[in-house]
PDB file with one MODEL, atoms N, CA, C and O in Angstrom:
MODEL        1
ATOM      1  N   UNK A   1    -129.884-115.513-126.838  1.00  0.00           N
ATOM      2  CA  UNK A   1    -131.289-115.676-126.064  1.00  0.00           C
ATOM      3  C   UNK A   1    -131.812-113.793-126.455  1.00  0.00           C
ATOM      4  O   UNK A   1    -131.368-112.809-125.863  1.00  0.00           O
ATOM      5  N   UNK A   2    -132.796-113.787-127.548  1.00  0.00           N
ATOM      6  CA  UNK A   2    -132.760-112.507-127.936  1.00  0.00           C
ATOM      7  C   UNK A   2    -133.813-111.470-126.757  1.00  0.00           C
ATOM      8  O   UNK A   2    -134.613-111.873-125.913  1.00  0.00           O
ATOM      9  N   UNK A   3    -133.437-110.099-127.100  1.00  0.00           N
ATOM     10  CA  UNK A   3    -134.056-109.325-126.340  1.00  0.00           C
ATOM     11  C   UNK A   3    -135.162-108.830-127.201  1.00  0.00           C
ATOM     12  O   UNK A   3    -135.850-107.832-126.991  1.00  0.00           O
ATOM     13  N   UNK A   4    -135.230-109.541-128.053  1.00  0.00           N
ATOM     14  CA  UNK A   4    -136.719-107.975-128.841  1.00  0.00           C
ATOM     15  C   UNK A   4    -138.224-108.787-128.213  1.00  0.00           C
ATOM     16  O   UNK A   4    -138.540-109.960-128.013  1.00  0.00           O
ATOM     17  N   UNK A   5    -138.993-107.271-128.025  1.00  0.00           N
ATOM     18  CA  UNK A   5    -139.802-107.243-127.300  1.00  0.00           C
ATOM     19  C   UNK A   5    -140.850-108.792-127.708  1.00  0.00           C
ATOM     20  O   UNK A   5    -141.127-109.835-127.115  1.00  0.00           O
ATOM     21  N   UNK A   6    -141.145-108.236-128.920  1.00  0.00           N
ATOM     22  CA  UNK A   6    -142.136-109.387-130.056  1.00  0.00           C
ATOM     23  C   UNK A   6    -141.786-110.660-129.472  1.00  0.00           C
ATOM     24  O   UNK A   6    -142.650-111.508-129.250  1.00  0.00           O
ATOM     25  N   UNK A   7    -140.212-110.890-129.139  1.00  0.00           N
ATOM     26  CA  UNK A   7    -140.129-112.564-128.711  1.00  0.00           C
ATOM     27  C   UNK A   7    -140.339-113.525-127.753  1.00  0.00           C
ATOM     28  O   UNK A   7    -140.659-114.711-127.675  1.00  0.00           O
ATOM     29  N   UNK A   8    -139.890-112.098-126.676  1.00  0.00           N
ATOM     30  CA  UNK A   8    -140.510-112.407-125.375  1.00  0.00           C
ATOM     31  C   UNK A   8    -141.477-112.808-125.243  1.00  0.00           C
ATOM     32  O   UNK A   8    -141.533-113.961-124.816  1.00  0.00           O
ATOM     33  N   UNK A   9    -142.847-112.026-125.555  1.00  0.00           N
ATOM     34  CA  UNK A   9    -143.611-111.865-125.376  1.00  0.00           C
ATOM     35  C   UNK A   9    -144.491-113.062-126.618  1.00  0.00           C
ATOM     36  O   UNK A   9    -145.672-113.299-126.366  1.00  0.00           O
ATOM     37  N   UNK A  10    -144.106-113.472-127.383  1.00  0.00           N
ATOM     38  CA  UNK A  10    -144.416-115.222-128.301  1.00  0.00           C
ATOM     39  C   UNK A  10    -143.777-116.234-127.081  1.00  0.00           C
ATOM     40  O   UNK A  10    -144.570-117.158-126.897  1.00  0.00           O
ATOM     41  N   UNK A  11    -142.758-116.321-126.326  1.00  0.00           N
ATOM     42  CA  UNK A  11    -142.572-116.927-125.512  1.00  0.00           C
ATOM     43  C   UNK A  11    -143.498-117.438-124.197  1.00  0.00           C
ATOM     44  O   UNK A  11    -143.917-118.514-123.768  1.00  0.00           O
ATOM     45  N   UNK A  12    -143.568-115.918-123.790  1.00  0.00           N
ATOM     46  CA  UNK A  12    -144.951-116.054-122.605  1.00  0.00           C
ATOM     47  C   UNK A  12    -146.068-116.684-123.462  1.00  0.00           C
ATOM     48  O   UNK A  12    -146.526-117.745-123.038  1.00  0.00           O
ATOM     49  N   UNK A  13    -146.433-116.321-124.292  1.00  0.00           N
ATOM     50  CA  UNK A  13    -148.048-117.030-125.009  1.00  0.00           C
ATOM     51  C   UNK A  13    -147.683-118.213-125.136  1.00  0.00           C
ATOM     52  O   UNK A  13    -148.376-119.166-124.780  1.00  0.00           O
ATOM     53  N   UNK A  14    -146.561-118.306-125.655  1.00  0.00           N
ATOM     54  CA  UNK A  14    -146.577-120.232-125.987  1.00  0.00           C
ATOM     55  C   UNK A  14    -146.694-120.576-123.774  1.00  0.00           C
ATOM     56  O   UNK A  14    -147.545-121.283-123.233  1.00  0.00           O
ATOM     57  N   UNK A  15    -145.830-119.987-123.225  1.00  0.00           N
ATOM     58  CA  UNK A  15    -145.907-121.014-122.198  1.00  0.00           C
ATOM     59  C   UNK A  15    -147.550-120.856-121.567  1.00  0.00           C
ATOM     60  O   UNK A  15    -147.935-121.773-120.841  1.00  0.00           O
ATOM     61  N   UNK A  16    -148.278-119.969-121.781  1.00  0.00           N
ATOM     62  CA  UNK A  16    -149.764-119.414-121.636  1.00  0.00           C
ATOM     63  C   UNK A  16    -150.627-120.860-121.722  1.00  0.00           C
ATOM     64  O   UNK A  16    -151.056-121.586-120.825  1.00  0.00           O
ATOM     65  N   UNK A  17    -150.691-120.955-123.090  1.00  0.00           N
ATOM     66  CA  UNK A  17    -150.977-122.071-124.476  1.00  0.00           C
ATOM     67  C   UNK A  17    -150.664-123.621-123.640  1.00  0.00           C
ATOM     68  O   UNK A  17    -151.113-124.753-123.819  1.00  0.00           O
ATOM     69  N   UNK A  18    -149.917-123.188-122.902  1.00  0.00           N
ATOM     70  CA  UNK A  18    -149.100-124.799-122.362  1.00  0.00           C
ATOM     71  C   UNK A  18    -150.199-125.229-121.098  1.00  0.00           C
ATOM     72  O   UNK A  18    -150.960-126.184-120.944  1.00  0.00           O
ATOM     73  N   UNK A  19    -149.799-123.753-120.111  1.00  0.00           N
ATOM     74  CA  UNK A  19    -150.699-123.836-118.812  1.00  0.00           C
ATOM     75  C   UNK A  19    -151.910-124.291-119.354  1.00  0.00           C
ATOM     76  O   UNK A  19    -152.003-125.513-119.246  1.00  0.00           O
ATOM     77  N   UNK A  20    -152.830-123.782-119.872  1.00  0.00           N
ATOM     78  CA  UNK A  20    -154.296-123.740-120.289  1.00  0.00           C
ATOM     79  C   UNK A  20    -154.891-125.313-120.773  1.00  0.00           C
ATOM     80  O   UNK A  20    -156.050-125.723-120.712  1.00  0.00           O
ATOM     81  N   UNK A  21    -153.616-126.044-121.286  1.00  0.00           N
ATOM     82  CA  UNK A  21    -153.829-126.965-122.104  1.00  0.00           C
ATOM     83  C   UNK A  21    -153.918-128.640-120.099  1.00  0.00           C
ATOM     84  O   UNK A  21    -154.247-129.797-119.838  1.00  0.00           O
ATOM     85  N   UNK A  22    -153.447-127.616-119.574  1.00  0.00           N
ATOM     86  CA  UNK A  22    -153.599-128.430-117.913  1.00  0.00           C
ATOM     87  C   UNK A  22    -154.585-128.532-116.981  1.00  0.00           C
ATOM     88  O   UNK A  22    -155.383-127.615-116.787  1.00  0.00           O
ATOM     89  N   UNK A  23    -154.603-129.435-116.460  1.00  0.00           N
ATOM     90  CA  UNK A  23    -156.071-128.972-115.612  1.00  0.00           C
ATOM     91  C   UNK A  23    -157.060-127.955-115.561  1.00  0.00           C
ATOM     92  O   UNK A  23    -157.839-127.944-116.514  1.00  0.00           O
ATOM     93  N   UNK A  24    -157.180-127.294-114.881  1.00  0.00           N
ATOM     94  CA  UNK A  24    -157.766-126.678-114.779  1.00  0.00           C
ATOM     95  C   UNK A  24    -158.769-126.424-116.167  1.00  0.00           C
ATOM     96  O   UNK A  24    -159.913-126.731-116.500  1.00  0.00           O
ATOM     97  N   UNK A  25    -157.495-125.596-116.814  1.00  0.00           N
ATOM     98  CA  UNK A  25    -157.330-125.088-118.312  1.00  0.00           C
ATOM     99  C   UNK A  25    -158.533-126.145-119.465  1.00  0.00           C
ATOM    100  O   UNK A  25    -159.234-125.805-120.417  1.00  0.00           O
ATOM    101  N   UNK A  26    -158.377-127.058-119.006  1.00  0.00           N
ATOM    102  CA  UNK A  26    -158.540-128.683-120.340  1.00  0.00           C
ATOM    103  C   UNK A  26    -160.123-128.385-120.058  1.00  0.00           C
ATOM    104  O   UNK A  26    -160.915-128.085-120.951  1.00  0.00           O
ATOM    105  N   UNK A  27    -160.539-128.548-118.340  1.00  0.00           N
ATOM    106  CA  UNK A  27    -161.221-129.005-118.419  1.00  0.00           C
ATOM    107  C   UNK A  27    -162.720-127.632-118.998  1.00  0.00           C
ATOM    108  O   UNK A  27    -163.904-127.770-119.305  1.00  0.00           O
ATOM    109  N   UNK A  28    -161.719-126.354-118.882  1.00  0.00           N
ATOM    110  CA  UNK A  28    -162.358-125.097-119.093  1.00  0.00           C
ATOM    111  C   UNK A  28    -162.756-125.087-120.426  1.00  0.00           C
ATOM    112  O   UNK A  28    -163.687-124.333-120.712  1.00  0.00           O
ATOM    113  N   UNK A  29    -162.246-125.768-121.311  1.00  0.00           N
ATOM    114  CA  UNK A  29    -161.533-125.740-122.751  1.00  0.00           C
ATOM    115  C   UNK A  29    -162.755-126.995-123.065  1.00  0.00           C
ATOM    116  O   UNK A  29    -163.238-126.867-124.190  1.00  0.00           O
ATOM    117  N   UNK A  30    -163.403-128.341-122.143  1.00  0.00           N
ATOM    118  CA  UNK A  30    -164.219-128.958-122.466  1.00  0.00           C
ATOM    119  C   UNK A  30    -165.897-128.152-122.392  1.00  0.00           C
ATOM    120  O   UNK A  30    -167.013-128.244-122.902  1.00  0.00           O
ATOM    121  N   UNK A  31    -165.256-127.477-121.542  1.00  0.00           N
ATOM    122  CA  UNK A  31    -167.086-126.976-121.555  1.00  0.00           C
ATOM    123  C   UNK A  31    -167.719-125.745-122.179  1.00  0.00           C
ATOM    124  O   UNK A  31    -168.897-125.388-122.209  1.00  0.00           O
ATOM    125  N   UNK A  32    -166.827-125.298-122.574  1.00  0.00           N
ATOM    126  CA  UNK A  32    -167.153-124.303-123.846  1.00  0.00           C
ATOM    127  C   UNK A  32    -167.547-124.974-125.240  1.00  0.00           C
ATOM    128  O   UNK A  32    -168.202-124.418-126.122  1.00  0.00           O
ATOM    129  N   UNK A  33    -166.851-126.716-125.293  1.00  0.00           N
ATOM    130  CA  UNK A  33    -166.840-127.452-126.557  1.00  0.00           C
ATOM    131  C   UNK A  33    -168.451-127.616-125.975  1.00  0.00           C
ATOM    132  O   UNK A  33    -169.280-127.323-126.837  1.00  0.00           O
ATOM    133  N   UNK A  34    -168.803-127.873-125.168  1.00  0.00           N
ATOM    134  CA  UNK A  34    -170.897-128.678-125.015  1.00  0.00           C
ATOM    135  C   UNK A  34    -171.005-127.497-124.837  1.00  0.00           C
ATOM    136  O   UNK A  34    -170.137-127.796-125.657  1.00  0.00           O
ATOM    137  N   UNK A  35    -171.160-126.329-124.615  1.00  0.00           N
ATOM    138  CA  UNK A  35    -172.269-124.967-124.565  1.00  0.00           C
ATOM    139  C   UNK A  35    -172.471-124.769-125.713  1.00  0.00           C
ATOM    140  O   UNK A  35    -173.689-124.648-125.851  1.00  0.00           O
ATOM    141  N   UNK A  36    -171.698-124.609-127.129  1.00  0.00           N
ATOM    142  CA  UNK A  36    -171.117-124.767-128.160  1.00  0.00           C
ATOM    143  C   UNK A  36    -172.389-126.035-128.274  1.00  0.00           C
ATOM    144  O   UNK A  36    -172.965-125.736-129.320  1.00  0.00           O
ATOM    145  N   UNK A  37    -172.878-126.919-127.867  1.00  0.00           N
ATOM    146  CA  UNK A  37    -172.893-127.754-128.383  1.00  0.00           C
ATOM    147  C   UNK A  37    -175.022-128.088-127.484  1.00  0.00           C
ATOM    148  O   UNK A  37    -175.691-129.120-127.442  1.00  0.00           O
ATOM    149  N   UNK A  38    -175.392-126.389-126.869  1.00  0.00           N
ATOM    150  CA  UNK A  38    -176.454-126.218-126.550  1.00  0.00           C
ATOM    151  C   UNK A  38    -176.610-127.079-124.959  1.00  0.00           C
ATOM    152  O   UNK A  38    -177.732-127.165-124.458  1.00  0.00           O
ATOM    153  N   UNK A  39    -175.609-127.578-124.375  1.00  0.00           N
ATOM    154  CA  UNK A  39    -175.852-128.554-123.252  1.00  0.00           C
ATOM    155  C   UNK A  39    -175.301-127.012-122.250  1.00  0.00           C
ATOM    156  O   UNK A  39    -174.680-125.976-122.488  1.00  0.00           O
ATOM    157  N   UNK A  40    -175.985-127.669-121.043  1.00  0.00           N
ATOM    158  CA  UNK A  40    -175.902-126.619-120.026  1.00  0.00           C
ATOM    159  C   UNK A  40    -175.079-126.755-118.782  1.00  0.00           C
ATOM    160  O   UNK A  40    -175.393-127.508-117.860  1.00  0.00           O
ATOM    161  N   UNK A  41    -173.814-125.858-118.795  1.00  0.00           N
ATOM    162  CA  UNK A  41    -173.052-126.444-117.992  1.00  0.00           C
ATOM    163  C   UNK A  41    -173.231-125.998-116.411  1.00  0.00           C
ATOM    164  O   UNK A  41    -172.917-124.824-116.211  1.00  0.00           O
ATOM    165  N   UNK A  42    -173.743-126.832-115.102  1.00  0.00           N
ATOM    166  CA  UNK A  42    -173.605-126.558-113.389  1.00  0.00           C
ATOM    167  C   UNK A  42    -172.002-126.851-113.101  1.00  0.00           C
ATOM    168  O   UNK A  42    -171.718-127.102-111.930  1.00  0.00           O
ATOM    169  N   UNK A  43    -171.188-126.842-113.839  1.00  0.00           N
ATOM    170  CA  UNK A  43    -170.162-127.123-112.743  1.00  0.00           C
ATOM    171  C   UNK A  43    -169.031-125.709-112.436  1.00  0.00           C
ATOM    172  O   UNK A  43    -168.091-125.889-111.662  1.00  0.00           O
ATOM    173  N   UNK A  44    -169.230-124.338-113.107  1.00  0.00           N
ATOM    174  CA  UNK A  44    -168.860-123.613-112.978  1.00  0.00           C
ATOM    175  C   UNK A  44    -169.433-122.038-112.615  1.00  0.00           C
ATOM    176  O   UNK A  44    -168.862-121.054-112.146  1.00  0.00           O
ATOM    177  N   UNK A  45    -170.503-122.225-112.954  1.00  0.00           N
ATOM    178  CA  UNK A  45    -171.646-121.257-112.013  1.00  0.00           C
ATOM    179  C   UNK A  45    -171.229-120.017-112.374  1.00  0.00           C
ATOM    180  O   UNK A  45    -171.118-118.957-111.757  1.00  0.00           O
ATOM    181  N   UNK A  46    -170.934-120.492-113.956  1.00  0.00           N
ATOM    182  CA  UNK A  46    -171.433-118.642-114.640  1.00  0.00           C
ATOM    183  C   UNK A  46    -172.232-118.673-116.103  1.00  0.00           C
ATOM    184  O   UNK A  46    -171.801-118.687-117.256  1.00  0.00           O
ATOM    185  N   UNK A  47    -173.530-118.678-115.576  1.00  0.00           N
ATOM    186  CA  UNK A  47    -174.267-118.131-116.468  1.00  0.00           C
ATOM    187  C   UNK A  47    -174.151-117.260-117.397  1.00  0.00           C
ATOM    188  O   UNK A  47    -173.202-116.480-117.469  1.00  0.00           O
ATOM    189  N   UNK A  48    -175.400-117.322-118.447  1.00  0.00           N
ATOM    190  CA  UNK A  48    -174.883-116.672-120.059  1.00  0.00           C
ATOM    191  C   UNK A  48    -176.199-115.568-119.688  1.00  0.00           C
ATOM    192  O   UNK A  48    -176.641-114.811-120.553  1.00  0.00           O
ATOM    193  N   UNK A  49    -176.646-115.596-118.526  1.00  0.00           N
ATOM    194  CA  UNK A  49    -178.089-114.884-118.449  1.00  0.00           C
ATOM    195  C   UNK A  49    -177.542-114.040-116.563  1.00  0.00           C
ATOM    196  O   UNK A  49    -176.781-114.482-115.703  1.00  0.00           O
ATOM    197  N   UNK A  50    -178.420-112.667-116.610  1.00  0.00           N
ATOM    198  CA  UNK A  50    -178.493-111.776-115.552  1.00  0.00           C
ATOM    199  C   UNK A  50    -178.720-112.982-114.219  1.00  0.00           C
ATOM    200  O   UNK A  50    -179.108-114.129-114.442  1.00  0.00           O
ATOM    201  N   UNK A  51    -178.475-112.586-113.186  1.00  0.00           N
ATOM    202  CA  UNK A  51    -179.475-113.273-112.115  1.00  0.00           C
ATOM    203  C   UNK A  51    -180.576-112.571-111.702  1.00  0.00           C
ATOM    204  O   UNK A  51    -180.247-111.426-111.394  1.00  0.00           O
ATOM    205  N   UNK A  52    -181.704-112.774-111.572  1.00  0.00           N
ATOM    206  CA  UNK A  52    -183.491-112.307-111.516  1.00  0.00           C
ATOM    207  C   UNK A  52    -183.001-111.640-110.483  1.00  0.00           C
ATOM    208  O   UNK A  52    -181.984-111.987-109.883  1.00  0.00           O
ATOM    209  N   UNK A  53    -183.751-110.551-110.182  1.00  0.00           N
ATOM    210  CA  UNK A  53    -183.861-110.016-109.183  1.00  0.00           C
ATOM    211  C   UNK A  53    -184.120-109.860-107.734  1.00  0.00           C
ATOM    212  O   UNK A  53    -183.670-109.135-106.847  1.00  0.00           O
ATOM    213  N   UNK A  54    -185.494-111.317-107.854  1.00  0.00           N
ATOM    214  CA  UNK A  54    -185.656-111.649-106.403  1.00  0.00           C
ATOM    215  C   UNK A  54    -184.863-112.706-105.684  1.00  0.00           C
ATOM    216  O   UNK A  54    -184.955-112.975-104.487  1.00  0.00           O
ATOM    217  N   UNK A  55    -183.669-113.558-107.022  1.00  0.00           N
ATOM    218  CA  UNK A  55    -182.867-114.565-106.073  1.00  0.00           C
ATOM    219  C   UNK A  55    -181.613-113.750-105.532  1.00  0.00           C
ATOM    220  O   UNK A  55    -180.949-114.160-104.580  1.00  0.00           O
ATOM    221  N   UNK A  56    -181.292-112.365-106.320  1.00  0.00           N
ATOM    222  CA  UNK A  56    -180.339-111.419-105.868  1.00  0.00           C
ATOM    223  C   UNK A  56    -181.048-110.912-104.248  1.00  0.00           C
ATOM    224  O   UNK A  56    -180.504-111.350-103.235  1.00  0.00           O
ATOM    225  N   UNK A  57    -182.154-110.069-104.134  1.00  0.00           N
ATOM    226  CA  UNK A  57    -183.145-110.055-102.803  1.00  0.00           C
ATOM    227  C   UNK A  57    -182.965-111.193-102.095  1.00  0.00           C
ATOM    228  O   UNK A  57    -182.200-110.884-101.181  1.00  0.00           O
ATOM    229  N   UNK A  58    -183.244-112.326-102.012  1.00  0.00           N
ATOM    230  CA  UNK A  58    -183.152-113.298-101.450  1.00  0.00           C
ATOM    231  C   UNK A  58    -181.524-113.834-100.890  1.00  0.00           C
ATOM    232  O   UNK A  58    -181.356-114.202 -99.728  1.00  0.00           O
ATOM    233  N   UNK A  59    -180.343-113.803-101.962  1.00  0.00           N
ATOM    234  CA  UNK A  59    -179.127-113.840-101.362  1.00  0.00           C
ATOM    235  C   UNK A  59    -178.400-112.483-100.029  1.00  0.00           C
ATOM    236  O   UNK A  59    -177.665-112.650 -99.056  1.00  0.00           O
ATOM    237  N   UNK A  60    -179.069-111.175-100.631  1.00  0.00           N
ATOM    238  CA  UNK A  60    -178.563-110.508 -99.859  1.00  0.00           C
ATOM    239  C   UNK A  60    -179.215-110.181 -98.388  1.00  0.00           C
ATOM    240  O   UNK A  60    -178.573-109.585 -97.523  1.00  0.00           O
ATOM    241  N   UNK A  61    -180.847-110.733 -98.162  1.00  0.00           N
ATOM    242  CA  UNK A  61    -181.346-110.994 -97.226  1.00  0.00           C
ATOM    243  C   UNK A  61    -180.357-112.393 -96.337  1.00  0.00           C
ATOM    244  O   UNK A  61    -180.251-112.409 -95.111  1.00  0.00           O
ATOM    245  N   UNK A  62    -179.765-113.393 -97.193  1.00  0.00           N
ATOM    246  CA  UNK A  62    -179.118-114.301 -96.710  1.00  0.00           C
ATOM    247  C   UNK A  62    -177.865-114.000 -95.983  1.00  0.00           C
ATOM    248  O   UNK A  62    -177.432-114.775 -95.129  1.00  0.00           O
ATOM    249  N   UNK A  63    -177.353-113.048 -96.256  1.00  0.00           N
ATOM    250  CA  UNK A  63    -175.881-112.621 -96.204  1.00  0.00           C
ATOM    251  C   UNK A  63    -176.199-111.378 -94.948  1.00  0.00           C
ATOM    252  O   UNK A  63    -175.779-111.671 -93.829  1.00  0.00           O
ATOM    253  N   UNK A  64    -176.616-110.591 -95.036  1.00  0.00           N
ATOM    254  CA  UNK A  64    -177.858-109.858 -93.922  1.00  0.00           C
ATOM    255  C   UNK A  64    -178.106-110.992 -92.193  1.00  0.00           C
ATOM    256  O   UNK A  64    -177.805-110.705 -91.035  1.00  0.00           O
ATOM    257  N   UNK A  65    -178.661-112.075 -92.685  1.00  0.00           N
ATOM    258  CA  UNK A  65    -178.937-113.221 -91.639  1.00  0.00           C
ATOM    259  C   UNK A  65    -177.455-113.776 -91.052  1.00  0.00           C
ATOM    260  O   UNK A  65    -177.785-114.682 -90.286  1.00  0.00           O
ATOM    261  N   UNK A  66    -176.527-113.712 -91.042  1.00  0.00           N
ATOM    262  CA  UNK A  66    -175.292-114.504 -91.556  1.00  0.00           C
ATOM    263  C   UNK A  66    -174.891-115.592 -92.278  1.00  0.00           C
ATOM    264  O   UNK A  66    -173.868-116.230 -92.029  1.00  0.00           O
ATOM    265  N   UNK A  67    -175.708-115.844 -93.225  1.00  0.00           N
ATOM    266  CA  UNK A  67    -175.108-117.483 -94.263  1.00  0.00           C
ATOM    267  C   UNK A  67    -174.752-117.714 -94.851  1.00  0.00           C
ATOM    268  O   UNK A  67    -175.256-118.324 -95.793  1.00  0.00           O
ATOM    269  N   UNK A  68    -172.803-117.166 -94.640  1.00  0.00           N
ATOM    270  CA  UNK A  68    -171.688-117.009 -95.700  1.00  0.00           C
ATOM    271  C   UNK A  68    -170.747-117.670 -95.805  1.00  0.00           C
ATOM    272  O   UNK A  68    -169.639-117.363 -96.246  1.00  0.00           O
ATOM    273  N   UNK A  69    -171.231-118.930 -95.281  1.00  0.00           N
ATOM    274  CA  UNK A  69    -170.226-120.332 -95.385  1.00  0.00           C
ATOM    275  C   UNK A  69    -170.819-121.427 -96.837  1.00  0.00           C
ATOM    276  O   UNK A  69    -171.874-121.854 -97.306  1.00  0.00           O
ATOM    277  N   UNK A  70    -170.122-121.452 -96.955  1.00  0.00           N
ATOM    278  CA  UNK A  70    -170.305-123.176 -98.156  1.00  0.00           C
ATOM    279  C   UNK A  70    -171.236-123.762 -97.965  1.00  0.00           C
ATOM    280  O   UNK A  70    -171.786-123.416 -96.919  1.00  0.00           O
ATOM    281  N   UNK A  71    -171.850-124.735 -98.629  1.00  0.00           N
ATOM    282  CA  UNK A  71    -173.507-125.362 -98.170  1.00  0.00           C
ATOM    283  C   UNK A  71    -172.404-126.880 -97.665  1.00  0.00           C
ATOM    284  O   UNK A  71    -171.249-127.040 -97.271  1.00  0.00           O
ATOM    285  N   UNK A  72    -173.780-127.879 -98.024  1.00  0.00           N
ATOM    286  CA  UNK A  72    -172.626-129.434 -97.588  1.00  0.00           C
ATOM    287  C   UNK A  72    -171.924-129.441 -98.752  1.00  0.00           C
ATOM    288  O   UNK A  72    -172.261-128.759 -99.720  1.00  0.00           O
ATOM    289  N   UNK A  73    -170.917-130.202 -98.737  1.00  0.00           N
ATOM    290  CA  UNK A  73    -170.641-130.644-100.027  1.00  0.00           C
ATOM    291  C   UNK A  73    -171.699-131.578-100.782  1.00  0.00           C
ATOM    292  O   UNK A  73    -171.426-131.921-101.932  1.00  0.00           O
ATOM    293  N   UNK A  74    -173.255-132.136-100.016  1.00  0.00           N
ATOM    294  CA  UNK A  74    -173.278-133.182-100.711  1.00  0.00           C
ATOM    295  C   UNK A  74    -175.004-133.110-100.500  1.00  0.00           C
ATOM    296  O   UNK A  74    -175.995-133.825-100.353  1.00  0.00           O
ATOM    297  N   UNK A  75    -174.475-131.415-100.621  1.00  0.00           N
ATOM    298  CA  UNK A  75    -176.263-130.217-100.223  1.00  0.00           C
ATOM    299  C   UNK A  75    -176.930-130.487 -99.420  1.00  0.00           C
ATOM    300  O   UNK A  75    -176.839-131.479 -98.698  1.00  0.00           O
ATOM    301  N   UNK A  76    -177.711-129.670 -99.393  1.00  0.00           N
ATOM    302  CA  UNK A  76    -178.730-129.991 -98.578  1.00  0.00           C
ATOM    303  C   UNK A  76    -179.991-130.816 -98.853  1.00  0.00           C
ATOM    304  O   UNK A  76    -180.573-130.976 -99.926  1.00  0.00           O
ATOM    305  N   UNK A  77    -180.348-131.414 -97.366  1.00  0.00           N
ATOM    306  CA  UNK A  77    -180.940-132.796 -97.672  1.00  0.00           C
ATOM    307  C   UNK A  77    -182.515-132.422 -98.059  1.00  0.00           C
ATOM    308  O   UNK A  77    -183.127-132.984 -98.968  1.00  0.00           O
ATOM    309  N   UNK A  78    -183.108-131.289 -97.142  1.00  0.00           N
ATOM    310  CA  UNK A  78    -184.208-130.787 -97.789  1.00  0.00           C
ATOM    311  C   UNK A  78    -184.268-130.786 -99.510  1.00  0.00           C
ATOM    312  O   UNK A  78    -185.055-131.331-100.284  1.00  0.00           O
ATOM    313  N   UNK A  79    -183.321-130.104 -99.691  1.00  0.00           N
ATOM    314  CA  UNK A  79    -183.403-129.550-101.544  1.00  0.00           C
ATOM    315  C   UNK A  79    -183.326-130.793-101.999  1.00  0.00           C
ATOM    316  O   UNK A  79    -184.342-131.197-102.564  1.00  0.00           O
ATOM    317  N   UNK A  80    -182.163-131.733-101.900  1.00  0.00           N
ATOM    318  CA  UNK A  80    -182.339-133.399-102.465  1.00  0.00           C
ATOM    319  C   UNK A  80    -183.451-133.237-102.604  1.00  0.00           C
ATOM    320  O   UNK A  80    -183.993-132.812-103.624  1.00  0.00           O
ATOM    321  N   UNK A  81    -184.066-133.613-101.398  1.00  0.00           N
ATOM    322  CA  UNK A  81    -185.190-134.122-101.519  1.00  0.00           C
ATOM    323  C   UNK A  81    -186.371-133.727-102.530  1.00  0.00           C
ATOM    324  O   UNK A  81    -187.075-134.498-103.182  1.00  0.00           O
ATOM    325  N   UNK A  82    -186.405-132.371-102.491  1.00  0.00           N
ATOM    326  CA  UNK A  82    -186.965-131.565-103.427  1.00  0.00           C
ATOM    327  C   UNK A  82    -187.020-131.710-104.538  1.00  0.00           C
ATOM    328  O   UNK A  82    -188.095-131.909-105.103  1.00  0.00           O
ATOM    329  N   UNK A  83    -185.327-131.622-105.470  1.00  0.00           N
ATOM    330  CA  UNK A  83    -185.369-132.116-106.586  1.00  0.00           C
ATOM    331  C   UNK A  83    -185.814-133.197-107.238  1.00  0.00           C
ATOM    332  O   UNK A  83    -186.159-133.294-108.416  1.00  0.00           O
ATOM    333  N   UNK A  84    -185.771-134.296-106.080  1.00  0.00           N
ATOM    334  CA  UNK A  84    -185.634-135.848-106.810  1.00  0.00           C
ATOM    335  C   UNK A  84    -187.325-135.728-106.455  1.00  0.00           C
ATOM    336  O   UNK A  84    -188.048-135.862-107.443  1.00  0.00           O
ATOM    337  N   UNK A  85    -187.816-135.557-105.519  1.00  0.00           N
ATOM    338  CA  UNK A  85    -189.566-135.834-105.857  1.00  0.00           C
ATOM    339  C   UNK A  85    -190.319-134.880-107.062  1.00  0.00           C
ATOM    340  O   UNK A  85    -191.498-135.015-107.388  1.00  0.00           O
ATOM    341  N   UNK A  86    -189.257-133.768-107.717  1.00  0.00           N
ATOM    342  CA  UNK A  86    -190.220-132.328-108.804  1.00  0.00           C
ATOM    343  C   UNK A  86    -189.100-134.329-110.028  1.00  0.00           C
ATOM    344  O   UNK A  86    -189.966-135.070-110.493  1.00  0.00           O
ATOM    345  N   UNK A  87    -188.056-134.680-110.236  1.00  0.00           N
ATOM    346  CA  UNK A  87    -187.879-134.739-111.121  1.00  0.00           C
ATOM    347  C   UNK A  87    -187.925-136.580-111.201  1.00  0.00           C
ATOM    348  O   UNK A  87    -187.127-137.343-111.747  1.00  0.00           O
ATOM    349  N   UNK A  88    -189.157-136.873-110.444  1.00  0.00           N
ATOM    350  CA  UNK A  88    -189.787-138.064-110.440  1.00  0.00           C
ATOM    351  C   UNK A  88    -191.256-137.756-111.707  1.00  0.00           C
ATOM    352  O   UNK A  88    -192.057-138.658-111.954  1.00  0.00           O
TER     353      UNK A  88
ENDMDL
END
């Protein structure tokens, strides 16, 4: 086995490349390709713009009110209804 640091770094980089092609890494690569086509992914939660300040303030108010848990998996019924109505 080589003791050359460059060889070791090359082996590590190769292992990282292998890991990146598995599971979530593969998903992230797919998301990157669709974003290049102008498709907006809502899956990862990292938009390419800053959050508007009024939304930051609303989030802070919700946290101060103790609303710090996850939302229901299928969403809030009121929000789902509002979105459905808007899409109609």
